[in-house]
N, C-alpha and C positions, 0 to 999 in steps of 0.2 A: 793414141788418138790420131797421130800423124799417119800411121800406117793405114788406119781405117779410112781416112780422107783420101789417101792415095788409091786405095782399093775402089772407092766410089768413083774417083776420076777415071780409073781404068775401065769401068763399066762402059763409059761413053766412047772408049777407043775400039770397042768390038761392035762392028756395024750391025751384025745380026742381033746381038743382045740389045743394043740400043733400040732397034726397030721393034723388037718384041715388047720392050718396056713401054715405049710410046704407044703401041697398039693397045696394050693392056690398060694403060691410063685413059686412053680415048674411050674404050668400051665401058670402063667403069664410070667415066663421066656421063656417058649416055644413060647408063642405068640410074645414076643419081638424079639426072635431069628428069627421067620418066617418073621417078618416085614423087616428084613435085606436081605432076599433072593430074588434076582432079578429074574424076569420072564425068563425062558429059551428062548434063541434066541435074547436077548438084551445085548449089550455090556455095562456093568455096568460102564465103564470109561467115557461114553459119555452121562451122565444124567444131565449135567450142565444146559442145556436149560430147562429141566423139573423142576429142583430145582429152577431156576429163575422164572418160571411161578408160583410157589407156595410160593414165598418169601413174597409177599404182597397181599393184597386184599382178595377176596373170596377164591382164591386158597389156601391161608394160613389156612383158616378154614377147608377145606377138608383135608389138610395135617395134621392139628393138631388132628383131630378126629381119624385119622388112625395112629397116632404116627410116622409120617414121611414115612409111607409105600407108600403113594400116590406119593411122589416125588422120591421114590426109585424104582418105577416100580416094586414093590414087589408082591409076590404071595398073600399078604394080602392087596393089594392096595385099594380094596373097603372096607376093614375093616368089622366092624359089622353093619355099617349104613344101608345096605339093610334089615337086620333083624329088626332094629329099625323102618324103614319105613313100613315094613310089619305089625309090631305090631300096629303102629298108624292107618294104614288102617283098620285092623281087628277091632280095638276098635271103630273107627268111624262107620264102617259098622254095628257094633252091635246095633247101634241106629235105623237103618232102616230095617234090615233084621230079620224077626221073628225067623228064624232058629238059628241065632247066639245069639239072646236074650234068646232063650230057653236053649242053651248050657251054657250061663253065669249063669243061675239059676239051673243048674244040678249038681253043686258041683264039686267034684274031677273028675268024668268021663267027665263032660262038659269041664273042664279046659284042660284035656288031648287032647280032640278033637280040641279045639281052638288052642292049641299049635301046633298040627299037621297041621292045616290049615295055621297057621303063617309060619311054616317051608316051606311048598310048595310054598306059596306066596313069601317067601324070595328067593327061587330058581328062580322063575319067574322074580322078580325084578333084580336079579343079572345077569340073561341072557340078560336083556335089557341094564343094565348099563355096562356090560363087553365090548361089541362091541363099545360103546360110549367112554370108557376109551382107548381102543386100537386105535380108530380113533384120539383121542387127542394125543396119542403117535406118530402117523403118521405125525400129523401137527407140533409137537414140536421138535422131535428128528431128527438128520440128517439121511439120508438114509443108511449110512454105519454103523449106530448103530444097524441095524437089521441083525443079523448073518444068518438068514434063507432066507433073501431077503426081499426087501421093498414090502409091500402089498401082501405078499405071503399068500395063503389060509392056509397052514400048520401052520404058526405062528398065524394067526387070530383064527383058530379053537382051537388049543392047549391052547392058552392064555385065551380064554373065559372059557374053561373047567377048567383050573387051577385057574382062578379068582373065579369062582363059587365054586370050591372045597375049596379054601382058606376061603371064607366067611362061608361056611357050617362048616368047621373045627373050625373057630373062634367061631361060634355059639355053637358048641359042647363043646368047652373049657369053654365058659361062663356058660352053663348049668351044667357042671361038678363042676365048682366052686360053683354054687348055691346049688347043691345037696350034694356034698362031702366036700366042702370047708367052708368058712365062710359066704357064701351068696353073693347076689348082683353081680353075675358073670358077666353079660353083662355090668353093670355099672362100675365094676372094670376094665374091658378091656378098656373101653373108658377113664377112669381116668388115667390109666397107660400110654395110648397113649398120653394124654395131658401132663402129667408130664414129659414124655420123651423129650418134646421140651423145658421145663422150663430152664434147665442148659444152653443150647445153646443161648436162648433168653437173659438170664441174662448176659452171657459173652459178647454178642454183645453190650448190653447196657453199661456194665462196660467199654468195650473198647472205646466206643464212648464218654463216659463222662470223664473217667480218662486218658486213654492213649492218646486220641486225644484232650484232654483238652477242651471238649465241655460242660462246666458247672462245671466240677470238682467233687471231691468226695462228697462235701456238698449237691449238687443237687441230687446225687445218693442216699444219705442217706434220703433225703426228699421223693424221689420216693418210697423207701422201707417202710417208715412210712405210706405214703398214701396207699400203697398196703396192709399193715397189717390192716389199718383201714377199707379198703373195704372188706377184708376177714371177719373181725369182723361183719361188717354190713350184709354180706351174711349169717353168722351163725345166727344172730338175725332174719333175714328174714325167714330162713329155720325152725327155732325152735319156732318162735312166734306163740302162740295160744290164742284164746279167749275162756275162760272156761265158759260154760253155766251150772249153777247149776241144778241138777236133784234130786228130792226127791222120795224115794221109800217108799211105805206104809209098816210099820212094822206089822207083823202078830203075835198076841199072842193067845195062846190057853187058853180058859176058859171053862172048862167042856167038853161038846160034840160039841162045835162049835169054830170057829176061828173068832176073831174080828180084823178088820183093825184099826190100831192105826196110826194116822197121825203123821208125824215127825219121820219117820224111818231113815234108812241109807241115807246119802247124798253123791252123787257122782257128776261127771262132764262129760259134753260132750265137748271134746276139738275140736274147730273149728280152723283150721290152717289159719294163715294170708295169706299164699301163698299155697293154697291147690292144685294148678295146677302144682307146681314144675317148672321144666325147660321146660315143653312141649310148653307153649306159645312162648318161644324164638325159639324153633325148628320149630314150625309151621310158625312163622313170617319169619324166615330165609329162609324157603323153598319158601314162597311167593315172597320174595325179589329177587329170581333168575329169576322170570318170566318176569318182565318188560324189563330187559336188553336183555333177550333171544328173546322176541317177537320183540322189536324195532330193534334188530340186523338183522332181516330179510329184513329191508328196508334200503335204502342208503340215505334217505333224511336227511337234516340238523337237523330237529326236532327229528328224530329218533336217530341220532347220539348223540344229546344232552341228550336224555333219557338214552342211553347206557352209556354215560360218568357219568351221575349223579348216576345211580343205579349200576355202577361197582365199584365206589369208596365207600367202606364201612366205610370210615372215613369222608365222606362228610356230609354237613348239611341236604340236602334233603333226602338222604338215611336214615339217623338216625331219622329224623322227622317221616317219613313214618314207619320206623321200630318200633319206640317207640309206635306209634298209634296202629299198628297191635298187638303189645304185650298186650296192655291194652284190646283191643277187644277180643283177643284169651284167655286172662286170665279169663274173664267173661264167655266166651263160654265153655272152658274146665272145669272150676269149676262147671258150671251148669250141665254138663253131668257126672261128676265124684263124686259129692257130692249129694247123693240121699236124700234130706230132707224129702220127702214123706215116704221113707222106714225107715228112722231114727225115724220119728214120729210113724209109725206103730209098729216098734220093741219096742219103749219106752212104748207104750200103752199096748202091749201084756205082757210086763214084769212087769206091775204094777207101772211104773214110770211116773213122770210128772214134768214139769218145773213150779216152784212156780209162781202163778199169771197168768198162761196160761192154757187154757183148753186143754185136750188131743184131738188128732185127727187133724182136718184141721187147727185149730188155732195154734197148736204146729208146724205144717209143715210150715205155713205162717211166724211164728215167726223166725224159724230157717233160712228160706229162706231170710228174711229181714236182720237178723244179718249177714248171709253169704255175702250178697250183700254189706253191709256197711263196712265190714272188707276187702272184696276183692278189693274195689276201692283203698284205700291207698296201699294195697299190690301190686296191678298191677302197680301203679305209681312208687313204689320203685323198682319193678322188671324191669320196663322199664328204670329207671335211671341207674341201674347196667348194663343193657344190652348195653346202649350207652356210658357208662363211658370210655371205651377204646378210643373212638373218642374224648372225652373231654380231656383226658390226652395227646393225640397226639397233639391237637391244642393248649392247654394251656402250657404244660410242654415240648413239642417237644420230646416226648418219641419215641423210635424205635417202629415200628408197631408190630414186633414179640413179644416184651416185653409188649406192651400195651394190647395185647390180654389176658394177665393174670390179667388185672385190672378190669375185669368184663365179661359180656357176658355169653354165654353158658358154656365156659370152666370153669370159676370160680364157677358158680352155681353148675355144675356137680361135681367138685372136693370137694366142701364144703359139698354138700348133700351126696355123697358117703362116704366121710370120717366120717360124723356123723353117717350114717347108720351102717358102719362097726364097729365103736366104740360101738354102742349100741348092736350089735350082740356079740362082745367080752364081753361087760359088762354083758349081760345076763348069759353067761357061768360062769363068775367069781362070780356073785351073787348066782347062783344055787349051786356053790361049797362053799358058805359061805366065799367068799373073798370080799374085797373091790373092787368096780368097777372102771373102768377108769374114769368115769364121776362123781364120788362121793367119797369124802375122808371120812376116819373114821377108826375105829380099825378093825383089822382082826377078823372075826366072826367064824373062824374055830372051836374054842373051844366050841362055843355054839351049834354046830351041834350034 
């Protein structure tokens, strides 16, 4: 603990790192402030129905990712999710459109063009989601909550423009945090929004268990222990890698020629257990909205049963289909993001090889086989974490708002972003010859 405190104090000794952290905190504060600003033309005192709509179920997921802005009818009500959706679409389109494939291989210039395409697509998605959100307000809020008049064109037009501007501004904040702050700007915005709901969820659970004497303090302590164990499991899932040994030929100079000597420097290819990250959960979550939406168009009994099954995110059939989709999408996303052929070619060009495996096609097949073998248990573990909130609700009778932090997208995002941020700070500390946050040891400043 003493070493960790020393590492934290060393952070403020590095001027550049201190400025980046302060800038990041300032931009995050602006984002959180904007999430509390209600759309012009709406009476902020009459948002109880909207808050009730996002208390449980799928609505709570949307509200969590926006840090409560969705239920506040805020200028940031759509949050950064349109940008995330646009990024996913561009990434998937890159598999089928040759122009995007060319941009992906063009280095920095191609990356800038892809970012520009993503921004324009974000605007298009927001212009579609904006009217949908306003229509939901019309259905949810009482007519006297609209100060400019119910269903007025002035309110609809201005609100869509403001929601679009809010998303673009949030995207700009995320990019500034990435460029001028400590990195991972978009992810930090999402994480801060999720963390903003944590105190309220815990207070509700505490009130239910202790104040209302529903289980007592002992059961609450058990819940916290289980929660910490799940967090540890998520950390292991995010950081777990399979190391593939790589041997590089050592070149020695003998007279006028160079001779390859086998048994040179040994390195590793780290293949992550969960190379897809949180994306399979996001893909699966998006698909889970479709059955209820399609079935809702019909009034038959069978359709209403489907709506009921797929609207209850803590139900058995919902989570069974959800877990299956996560396993499928984990394999799919890993296949398109882990280029084993390119890894094999790069290894061959650099004079490296995997001991016992021939360079070229056999190396590519070997990496692909290993990746498939480790992806299967990783996908099962990811699916288990994703459906764990439903498990604690049914087994331990946990409040749904508090159960959302026992797994799923929210916990994976929080753990992943926290680890990435610590690694960013860690690199600054090590470059300045200080002990990092993720490794203890003596201060190395005197060695510099």
